[in-house]
GULUM-851950 format. One record per residue: residue in three letters; x, y, z of N, C-alpha, C in turn. Coordinates in steps of 0.001 Angstrom, whole numbers, plus 500000, padded with zeros to 6 digits. Layout:
N
ALAXYZXYZXYZ/...
//
This chain:
453
MET772223941570199448771633941036200661771730942072201758/LYS770733942198202579770700943260203560771588942912204756/LEU772040943963205434772982943821206529772499942884207627/PRO771260943001208160770875942143209270771008940658208943/ARG770597940261207765770686938849207418772140938394207347/LEU772999939250206767774405938870206665775043938749208040/LEU774711939675208931775265939575210275774764938330210987/THR773504937995210750772970936777211347773722935554210841/LEU773952935515209533774696934391208966776088934318209563/LEU776737935486209695778083935503210228778110935034211675/MET777174935512212470777174935182213889776872933712214121/LEU776080933139213277775764931724213406776835930849212776/ALA777776931481212051778853930764211356778298929682210454/LEU777290930054209679776693929080208776777669928687207687/PRO777605927463207208778535927022206181778232927612204830/GLY779254927506203965778979927828202570780152928386201823/VAL780720927629200961781635928162199981781272927594198626/ALA780115926983198551779682926455197265779485927589196293/CYS779546927308195032779448928357194037778365928024193030/ALA777557928997192726776441928782191816776880928910190370/ALA776111928309189491776193928537188040777601928480187484/PRO778144927289187215779504927216186707779702927850185349/ALA778662927943184552778812928573183240778849930080183398/SER779841930719182768779962932160182920779075932888181925/ALA778682934079182343777866934904181461778648935282180209/GLN779991935421180376780804935762179219780724934671178154/GLN780732933413178597780677932319177651779311932228176987/GLN778268932602177732776923932491177195776701933429176011/ASP777364934596176000777159935514174874778313935433173869/ASP779075934343173945780163934050173002781347935003173110/THR781363935856174134782534936695174375783624935848175019/PRO784837935880174509785900935069175110786071935420176584/PRO786158934425177454786345934710178881787695935362179134/LEU787742936198180145788978936887180497789959935932181166/ASN791221936088180849792281935447181623792556936311182854/ILE793045935685183899793332936411185142794685935952185660/VAL795556936909185973796888936612186494797079937319187820/TRP797559936582188803797976937169190073799491937232190112/LEU800037938422190347801461938600190625801576938910192117/VAL802051937936192879802048938018194342803479938135194841/VAL803757939165195605805071939313196222804917939111197723/GLU806016938793198363805950938454199780806444939599200657/ASP805796939742201806806294940591202898806613942012202441/MET805642942704201869805913944042201343804752944985201592/SER805037946064202284804085947151202441804085948002201168/PRO803167948967201056803148949817199845804283950837199823/TRP805509950368199957806684951243199927807125951395198470/LEU806251951986197686806409952096196243806159953529195804/ALA806756953919194701806613955292194222805156955653193973/CYS804388954721193421802991955037193111802150955200194370/TYR802688954782195522802015954996196806802686956114197610/GLY803585956840196962804177958003197613805558957802198199/ASP806143956601198034807477956335198566808418956079197393/ALA809176957080197019810054956998195848811498956689196239/THR811690955958197336813048955655197790813838954901196734/VAL813194953958196050813846953247194936812917953304193727/PRO813487953301192521812652953328191317811974951979191092/THR810700952020190714809943950808190380809132951095189111/PRO809813951221187960809131951658186742808041950707186265/ASN808196949410186480807181948470186006805915948537186844/ILE806086948703188149804910948874188998804283950240188755/ASP805103951240188470804563952550188085803698952414186830/ARG804141951587185902803350951371184687802004950734185033/LEU802034949740185919800770949120186341799819950164186916/ALA800352951028187787799510952049188411799019953069187398/ARG799846953372186423799480954364185405798400953823184466/GLU798484952525184163797554951921183212796414951160183894/GLY796485951048185218795470950303185949794868951118187077/ALA794212950422188002793572951062189161794345950687190419/ARG794695951686191206795473951479192423794567951572193640/TYR794600950541194477793764950491195682794560950985196885/GLU793981951936197597794664952527198743794417951770200036/ASN793339951004200102792943950370201355792708948877201179/ALA793728948179200699793679946725200609794388946144201828/HIS793761945150202460794279944623203722794339943109203728/ALA795462942591204256795560941171204557794706940863205778/THR794207939646205850793426939224207018794326938868208189/SER795591938609207915796566938297208960797917938836208508/PRO798752939313209445800033939892209059801150938865208923/VAL800789937645208554801777936602208334801238935671207255/CYS802158934999206529801781934436205235800764933305205295/ALA800987932252206079800138931069205970798675931347206318/PRO798354931991207444796944932297207687796351933223206622/ALA797145934187206144796650935093205106796372934334203816/ARG797259933427203446797065932654202218795907931661202363/SER795658931228203568794498930384203806793211931130203473/SER793151932410203842791979933228203513791908933531202023/LEU793052933740201393793068934030199958792482932880199145/ILE792836931656199501792429930518198677790984930093198948/THR790445930444200125789097929990200482788045931089200491/GLY788441932359200632787458933420200813786863933440202200/MET787530932777203146787039932673204521788105933188205491/PHE787663933774206604788609934131207648789225932865208228/ALA790543932897208421791227931736208984790691931393210364/THR790192932377211096789635932120212418788332931332212354/ARG787707931267211188786486930471211042786770929051210607/ILE787918928818209984788188927477209467789366926818210174/GLY789830927424211276790830926784212114792248926832211595/SER792565927760210711793904927814210111794662929073210513/MET794385929587211711794926930894212079796306930833212740/GLN796765929648213152798076929558213791799176929499212728/MET800320930057213060801455930093212129802620929296212734/ARG802952928118212304802180927262211429801610926114212226/ASN800698925370211599800017924299212303800921923100212581/GLY801556922584211523802241921309211655803690921315211250/SER804285922483211114805674922586210657806471923418211660/PRO807141922782212613807890923535213630808982924406213023/SER809229925525213648810260926456213197811627925962213644/ARG812537925769212684813889925349213033814594926410213874/SER814302927690213575814914928766214362814480928688215818/ALA813204928400216047812709928295217413813342927121218144/ILE813502925994217449814077924801218080815563924996218354/GLU816254925691217447817671925974217685817844926862218915/LYS816919927774219124816977928660220285816588927922221552/ASP815583927045221438815087926289222590814612924929222103/PRO815383923862222354814986922537221876813610922085222358/ASP813146922655223470811832922281224011810733923265223612/ALA810997924085222597810041925143222234808659924593221905/TYR808603923407221332807318922835220910806858921692221817/ALA807446921596222985807126920469223863805641920404224202/ASP805007921543224362803597921585224740802695922076223611/ILE803215922091222392802426922579221264802122921414220338/PRO800882921026220216800545919900219338800661920280217871/GLY801258919411217085801274919620215649799982919107215033/TYR799462919813214065798207919401213440798084920039212067/GLU797215919485211273796848920093209999795450920664210134/ALA795273921895209713793934922466209737793025921640208832/VAL791844921348209312790876920578208536789623921433208395/PRO789561922232207335788376923080207147787113922231207030/PRO785985922767207432784727922043207274784483921655205817/ALA783619920683205631783390920138204291782868921173203308/PHE782236922224203804781667923207202881782721924111202250/VAL783924924141202806784947925053202309785536924522200998/ARG785629925389200027786231925057198743787358926041198435/CYS788388925570197783789402926463197232788847926997195908/PHE788840928320195751788077928908194656788535928481193260/PRO789832928121193022790165927660191667789416926395191240/GLU788899925631192208788091924466191835786906924883190966/HIS786291926000191311785140926486190549785563927001189176/LEU786735927617189117787245928071187821787519926886186893/ARG788111925847187427788386924668186600787089924040186101/ALA786075924020186972784787923462186545784178924277185414/ALA784521925563185342784015926432184280784914926431183049/GLY785958925597183048786802925462181864788131926165181921/TYR788460926803183047789732927526183163790890926561183423/TYR792044926925182892793291926235183207793937927008184349/CYS794170926347185491794596927038186703795982926560187127/THR796892927508187283798270927180187635798728928003188830/ASN799647927416189591800214928093190750801722927896190750/ASN802463928990190755803924928949190694804489929864191773/SER804801929316192995804436927956193328804056927850194808/LYS804245928925195590803972928846197025802484928644197283/LYS802183927743198220800791927505198620800608927927200074/ASP801100927123201019801107927528202433799693927790202960/TYR798755926896202639797355927117202973796980926655204385/GLN797897925968205069797636925388206383796850924081206311/PHE796515923636205122795870922343204932796265921825203551/ARG796164920526203372796453919942202061795258920179201150/GLU795506920913200097794405921262199197793944920019198434/PRO792677919966198059792190918837197245792939918742195928/ILE792955917557195374793719917310194152793182918115192970/GLY791938918547193041791335919239191913791502920737191892/VAL792336921289192776792451922748192847793242923301191657/TRP794381922676191337795269923210190313795483922204189184/ASP795569922698187967796069921880186866797568921647187037/GLU798268922680187486799696922597187770799996923444188999/SER800853922931189876801366923729190982802811923316191225/SER803733924111190699805162923834190827805917925062190340/ASN807229925010190446808006926150189942808119926152188423/GLN807475925181187774807401925162186317805992925468185807/ALA805061925648186719803665925878186314803540927196185558/HIS802782927167184458802677928363183622801433928271182744/TRP800854929433182447799690929459181570800014928975180158/ARG801296928965179784801672928505178445801303927037178208/ASN801144926282179284800910924844179158799442924483178948/ARG798578925454178809797144925187178639796852924723177209/ALA795633924249177009795193923922175652795005925209174855/GLU795130925131173567794997926306172719793628926955172906/GLY793629928255173162792391929000173325791736928859174680/GLN792313928057175579791697927847176891791952929052177798/PRO790921929580178474791152930677179427791956930167180620/PHE792657931071181284793507930624182388793455931580183565/PHE793705930995184726793977931741185949795353931275186416/ALA796304932210186494797688931854186814798194932703187973/VAL798808932033188936799406932702190090800919932562189995/PHE801618933696190096803076933698190156803496934374191458/ASN804372933723192205804788934225193514806267934593193487/HIS806591935754194057807979936227194114808434936284195570/GLY809507935510195889809994935453197255811153936377197561/GLY811567937194196603812744938039196802812572939160197797/THR811331939460198183811083940491199191810761939885200552/HIS810872938569200682810537937888201934811444938348203069/GLU810921938286204279811660938642205496813068938044205514/SER813189936792205104814477936106205161815539936770204297/GLN815119937580203336816080938233202450816771939422203108/ALA816402939705204364817128940693205166818052940020206176/PHE818121938675206167819057937975207039820488938223206550/PRO821458938275207445822846938552207029823383937566205999/GLU822950936299206080823481935291205171822809935291203801/SER821739936049203630821026936073202348821780936903201312/ARG821574936541200063822242937253198972821772938702198900/ARG822706939606198771822352941019198633822050941336197166/ARG820921942010196925820609942481195574821441943727195267/PRO821522944086194002822271945300193652821796946502194463/GLN822752947281194933822399948431195767821846949569194926/VAL820600949904195210819951951042194560819886952215195524/VAL819758951901196812819779952930197849820713952448198952/SER821479953361199512822444953013200553821794953136201928/PRO822362952486202940821810952633204293821756954087204760/GLU822694954896204301822715956304204732821527957099204187/ASP820907956616203118819879957399202430818452956881202622/VAL818268955827203407816908955298203567816107956147204548/PRO814801956304204322813954956947205316813725955996206493/ILE813715956525207692813526955694208883812156955981209480/PRO811257954992209531809957955201210171810136955668211612/PRO809230956465212122809412957086213445809397956107214606/PHE808958954864214388808954953899215491810243953076215542/TYR811204953348214647812490952665214666813568953601215207/PRO814511953070215984815683953880216355816631953998215163/ASP817391955038215139818345955249214054819646954554214420/THR819756953284214040820952952494214333821481951901213026/PRO822741951504212993823278950884211772822504949639211356/ALA822071948826212319821340947602211976819992947925211340/VAL819317948955211872818025949362211303818230949884209888/ARG819211950723209695819461951272208356819816950171207350/ASP820603949200207787820976948122206880819752947302206481/ALA818887946975207461817690946183207155816759946940206214/LEU816607948234206422815750949028205545816332949118204140/ALA817641949315204038818260949396202716818105948076201967/ARG818318946959202660818150945663202010816706945487201544/THR815771945910202376814352945784202016814050946586200752/TYR814487947826200699814229948656199516814951948118198277/ASN816170947639198439816881947084197288816206945814196770/ASN815626945042197676814863943869197253813603944279196485/ILE813001945397196876811829945905196152812218946315194734/ALA813362946976194605813817947379193268814056946162192377/ALA814630945094192946814849943871192169813520943209191818/MET812584943237192733811261942661192476810569943335191303/ASP810772944625191152810146945354190046810573944786188691/LEU811800944314188585812268943700187344811497942412187063/TRP811199941661188117810405940433187971809007940754187451/VAL808400941806187996807079942212187509807141942550186027/GLY808161943295185642808305943646184230808433942429183338/GLY809151941408183813809292940189183039807981939467182835/LYS807141939419183860805847938749183735804916939518182794/LEU804957940829182845804153941616181908804644941416180473/ASP805957941332180299806509941104178961806049939767178388/GLU805985938737179237805529937424178768804116937510178199/LEU803242938206178914801858938347178447801802939179177172/GLU802573940253177155802553941147175992803111940448174747/ASP804198939716174922804811939020173790803885937949173218/ALA803030937375174083802087936348173624800787936946173108/GLY800684938271173114799470938931172645798278938729173556/LEU798539938563174861797468938233175800797051939386176713/LEU797809940471176724797439941575177623796077942161177271/ASP795659942032176025794377942590175606793188941772176104/ASN793470940603176710792362939786177216792681939220178596/THR793515939944179349793952939444180652793871940540181702/ILE793319940199182834793335941074184004794509940666184885/VAL795331941634185265796483941384186127796225942040187478/MET796381941248188543796269941772189909797625941614190585/PHE798204942726190992799487942741191686799248943086193147/TYR799772942264194057799605942562195487800662941820196292/SER800744942145197578801637941468198508800826940628199482/ASP801455939574200038800691938679200910800503939224202323/HIS801200940284202702800980941052203939802036942142203972/GLY802151942844205091803045943988205155804517943618205255/VAL805351944635205363806804944507205298807313943481206308/GLY808348942725205907808874941659206742809864942114207782/LEU809621943239208419810464943767209486809624943912210746/PRO810251944014211920809482944173213149808504945345213077/ARG807346945124213648806177946000213633805481946016212270/GLY806011945265211334805334945020210068804741943637210122/LYS805478942660209607805057941258209685804790940871211139/ARG803696940163211353803209939706212663802554940819213474/SER802328941970212881801731943100213591800407943477212957/CYS799395943705213769798074944078213252797921945575213067/TYR799020946279212871798965947670212440798975947726210909/ASP798845948932210364798880949087208916800167948514208311/THR801273948664209023802541948163208518802541946640208377/GLY801588945968209024801495944523208917800404944036207994/THR799332944827207851798180944322207086797883945090205805/ARG798249946370205718797950947118204493798924946705203391/VAL798392946377202237799224945895201138798953946706199883/PRO799921946748198969799632947339197657798703946420196879/LEU797803947001196126796949946250195202796725947121193977/ILE797131946612192828796929947302191559796270946322190599/VAL795207946767189946794472945927189003794593946541187617/LEU795159945774186693795322946204185307794279945509184450/TYR793431946306183797792376945775182944792849945758181485/PRO792303944839180690792751944762179293792255945901178416/ASP791199946591178823790606947624177971790900949036178454/GLY791867949171179375792196950492179893791220951013180921/GLN790275950177181344789298950606182348790005951057183623/GLY789620952209184113790172952704185363791623953114185300/ALA792180953309184117793602953624183999793959954877184789/GLY794944954751185655795425955885186428794537956299187574/THR793529955511187911792606955894188973793065955347190318/THR792507955928191350792773955497192720791456955099193360/GLU791433953939193987790232953408194613790419953408196135/SER789534954100196848789667954202198304788871953140199053/ARG788087952364198347787282951333198992788159950365199787/VAL787698949979200974788403949004201786788106947601201258/VAL789150946861200899789002945486200442789906944590201283/SER789509943331201407790188942379202275790548941129201490/PHE791507940379201995791908939142201328790748938166201142/VAL789784938172202049788647937265201858787842937639200622/ASP788037938851200104787318939300198898788000938869197605/PHE789273938493197665790029938300196431789530937104195629/GLY789297935968196281788790934798195581787426935039194968/PRO786446935545195755785151935876195169785251936861194006/THR786208937777194066786379938743192979786852938054191705/VAL787781937117191821788227936377190644787061935602190029/LEU786259934961190871785090934245190352784160935194189617/SER783907936350190207783018937331189590783566937804188253/LEU784876938027188173785495938444186913785359937364185840/ALA785301936102186282785132934996185347783661934729185032/GLY782763935558185568781341935386185307780681934330186163/ILE781317933958187277780796932939188182780288933630189441/GLU779075933355189833778490934016191002778961933336192286/PRO779667934056193165780104933458194426778921933257195365/ASP779016932247196182777995932004197194777984933164198186/ASP776797933662198518776743934843199390776956934497200856/ARG777246933241201165777599932883202542779099932953202791/LEU779864933267201789781297933478201974781555934671202884/ASP782705934671203551783101935850204324783432937020203417/GLY783954936746202226784326937801201306783257938076200267/VAL783347939248199660782431939631198591783253940158197414/PRO782781939974196184783539940472195031783474941994194945/PHE784593942613194629784602944065194440784788944439192971/LEU784876943440192105784960943666190664784142942595189946/GLY783868942840188678783215941824187879781704941913187900/GLU781098940910187299779654940894187088778862940925188388/TYR779403940353189453778654940226190703779219941116191805/ALA779908942180191416780548943043192399779526943728193292/TYR779887943841194561779123944630195524779662946054195497/GLU778783946996195286779204948385195441779123948782196908/THR778040948418197549777849948668198979777035947512199527/GLY776877947461200834775951946516201428776551945229201931/ASP777881945022201760778444943808202328778496943964203850/PHE778563942839204551778383942882206000779464943676206707/ARG780659943810206113781732944519206810781542946031206750/GLN780707946513205840780379947934205762781610948830205699/GLY782605948443204911783771949290204730784857949124205772/TYR784834948037206518785862947774207528786657946535207152/ALA787922946528207558788784945359207359789149944796208721/PHE788964943497208888789306942812210128790594942026209940/SER791404941977210980792635941189210916792880940529212268/HIS793690939487212229793965938722213440795413938281213450/ALA795959938114214646797291937548214833797186936510215931/ASP797756935338215696797677934251216669799074933694216906/ARG799195932390217118800525931851217409801456932072216226/PHE802682932522216551803729932662215551804844931688215912/ASP804926930591215176805882929530215471805604929007216887/SER806559929124217797806354928564219132805872929594220143/VAL805624930826219707805260931913220626803794932276220430/TYR803040932259221510801621932571221418801376934071221404/ASP800454934480220542799943935836220523798460935726220230/ARG797736936775220511796326936818220127795911938281220071/VAL795749938780218850795403940185218601794266940208217599/ARG793331941117217802792257941335216840792202942828216528/SER791905943151215260791987944537214817790899944825213794/VAL790437946075213768789495946523212749789939947902212269/SER789871948119210954790292949392210372789286949839209328/ASP789070951154209270788242951711208198789100952433207164/GLY790417952241207242791334952901206321791995954115206922/ARG791342954762207886791944955912208561792243955612210026/TYR791288954995210709791459954657212109791560953144212262/ARG792266952727213286792423951299213557792277951038215049/TYR791427950092215370791280949627216751792019948307216876/VAL792893948212217875793689947015218099793461946542219527/ARG793134945264219662792990944689221009793963943537221164/ASN794799943630222200795769942581222517795220941734223658/TYR795103940433223424794566939530224432795661938874225270/ILE796873938844224775797998938291225529798682939462226210/THR798315939721227444798756940949228117799989940749228990/ASP800490939505229094801683939271229906802937939151229047/GLU802815939539227771803956939545226858804095940937226251/PRO805328941359225962805474942629225229804861942498223846/TYR804421943626223284803756943544221986804685942973220927/LEU805945943355220952806918942808220014807413941481220592/ILE806681940407220292806963939119220904808324938588220463/ALA808898937735221300810248937222221055810192936041220092/ASN810087936345218813810014935325217780811416935011217267/ALA811817933750217354813195933375217025813522933610215554/TYR812569933377214664812842933577213241813133935042212955/ARG812344935925213548812553937361213341813884937824213927/GLU814340937155214975815589937546215622816806937350214724/ARG816631936659213600817737936489212658818007937770211875/ILE817108938752211964817368940092211421818049940893212529/PRO819265941349212349819998941992213448819280943173214090/MET818477943916213317817813945075213896816838944719215003/THR816376943469215054815404943076216058815935943307217463/ALA817235943109217652817828943314218967817693944761219434/ASP817566945697218486817443947114218847816017947499219240/LEU815080946572219070813668946930219211812940946230220344/TYR813561945268220987812817944464221959812369945238223193/ALA812838946450223363812403947229224523811048947894224305/LEU810518947840223073809259948517222795808104947779223464/ARG807145948527223914805984947948224586804716948594224064/GLU803565947902224205802266948433223784801234948172224869/PRO800208949017224992799136948768225941798193947671225444/VAL797234947323226307796301946244225982795464946577224761/ARG794962947801224670794160948156223511794402949620223190/ARG794260949941221921794457951323221534793734951569220224/LEU793394952810220014792833953228218733793824954206218132/ALA794312953899216975795336954725216349794750955464215169/GLY795196956702214965794747957489213828795907957794212896/LEU795633957857211599796694958155210643797049959635210667/TYR796039960518210556796277961964210668797482962416209862/GLY797567962021208612798651962467207762799901961635207878/SER799966960726208858801086959816208986800618958422208612/SER801458957686207904801071956334207494801508955293208500/TYR801916955704209693802520954752210618801715954491211880/GLU800555955103212064799687954835213209800455954940214532/ILE801104956056214725801850956247215969801110957172216918/LEU799985957743216477799211958630217332798088957831217955/ALA798230957494219238797185956760219934796138957740220447/LEU794873957396220295793785958240220747793255957743222080/SER792806958670222906792174958263224158790851957582223865/TRP790344956831224841789064956157224642787949957174224420/GLN788028958320225124787004959352224945787064959936223532/GLU788275960170223037788420960675221672787876959673220664/SER788135958405220915787696957401219956786188957349219846/LEU785505957516220972784043957456220945783442958626220184/ALA784211959697220047783706960876219343783875960780217840/ILE784593959761217386784857959632215955783655959024215264/ILE783182959683214235782037959173213488782375957822212894/GLY781505956856213141781645955547212517782421954541213334/VAL783198954979214324783982954014215074783090953055215841/GLY781986953566216371781066952691217089780535951585216203/VAL780222951934214963779751950926214010780832949888213777/GLY782069950353213570783165949428213315783406948497214483/LEU783374949021215703783591948166216864782449947182217037/GLY781223947627216721780082946714216793780228945565215826/LEU780643945878214591780860944826213610782020943929214023/ALA783043944526214616784163943716215090783699942744216156/GLY782817943216217038782284942330218060781518941171217462/SER780747941450216431780015940382215750780968939399215090/TRP782033939936214503783028939072213859783690938167214890/LEU784054938744216046784691937948217087783745936870217600/ALA782464937232217770781495936259218267781261935147217256/ALA781313935479215978781016934491214940782128933475214795/ALA783370933918214924784497933009214727784715932226216013/ARG783820931306216283783838930632217579785017929687217731/HIS785621929270216607786796928425216721788067929242216547/MET788020930542216913789208931370216837790092931198218067/ARG789620930475219076790395930344220295791740929685219997/LYS792733930141220700794067929596220426794131928127220823/ILE795006927361220163795263925983220534796162926004221753/GLU795629925631222907796366925724224154797383924597224261/PRO798492924847224966799392923732225281798655922660226072/ARG799117921437225937798486920338226651798538920582228164/
//
């Protein structure tokens, strides 16, 4: 579909998550349909050896990268779990379906402990997506797939009863009928932000606080070093979990007919990562392992977004996604090589975090990032009570950010080089990206924050 029509659809916010043709092309030619597995970890940036960070060994993820395709520019739509997962399950930006606040109807105990009146003016609600929105596993089930989720959902709304065959900590592809294709999601919480809290269980030490690399935006303090060491040690433990899931498939003789997608639900769960619209908050690892060795050891620079993940799974299953979705498939029978409305840009948003309001919008082409902060009377590192349970947060609250900035990577993965407005205008393609960002902002008309009464 050509760009002008797609932009028109986006700006008008036309409905559509319906899916065409439930029968897959694979089934039509008697080829067994592919199984698809998602291995999802929480709160983790690409701090992995295959992405250039060898602080801790991750041999199982190295195997995935060696035998699969590694994506360099995969981005969450939001740097916090619930809005990001809302986009994953629907293929829609949370700002279009009203699920962008973190969280809608579940007050933060940490916020209330800090201030009993924290939610006095914040209405609790459940996001109610328009009737056209569908959770993409519904279409897979209609095509004969057995769909399981183990087990985090966090969609910001109660999903319809027909989304999953099983959703619990016991859900597994093993429970399907014999020969039935499956889509299975496994979630690992061992890398979550909370695992850096002092009271959380420490994983075996693989790297000591004295030996961790310190990003240039952090001060070199004992609390910072401890949080980083815990984060890396949690990554090393997570790698064992990945190996176990691959072993299950291999032992069952299913790796030869299963696509495995490994990714994180947003960036690292430390300050300036989680809840931040910089790369440290939105760029995630994504590795796709194919059953036939396709793309083994390759690197993909294409920019992909969480809104693309659901449509991509449908495409891999031979199901054509509706072209009114915000996302487009980047793999499978209906993959877009070029021509999707985002034109190689990833958009992200940050809104209310627990009881603290924020509003940030960002666009990235993989090298440059434009960030606009709409809440200008608060420091950029907002005072979030849950995050304050990580001791290093106390060392960082003095940091401040301007209203808007364009950051360049320039050989650094941390976006610490801010460009002047004049410099930004000279960058090829930035004007296009900002124009598309403007269209995205105009289209998401229900992106406005939920104001206190």
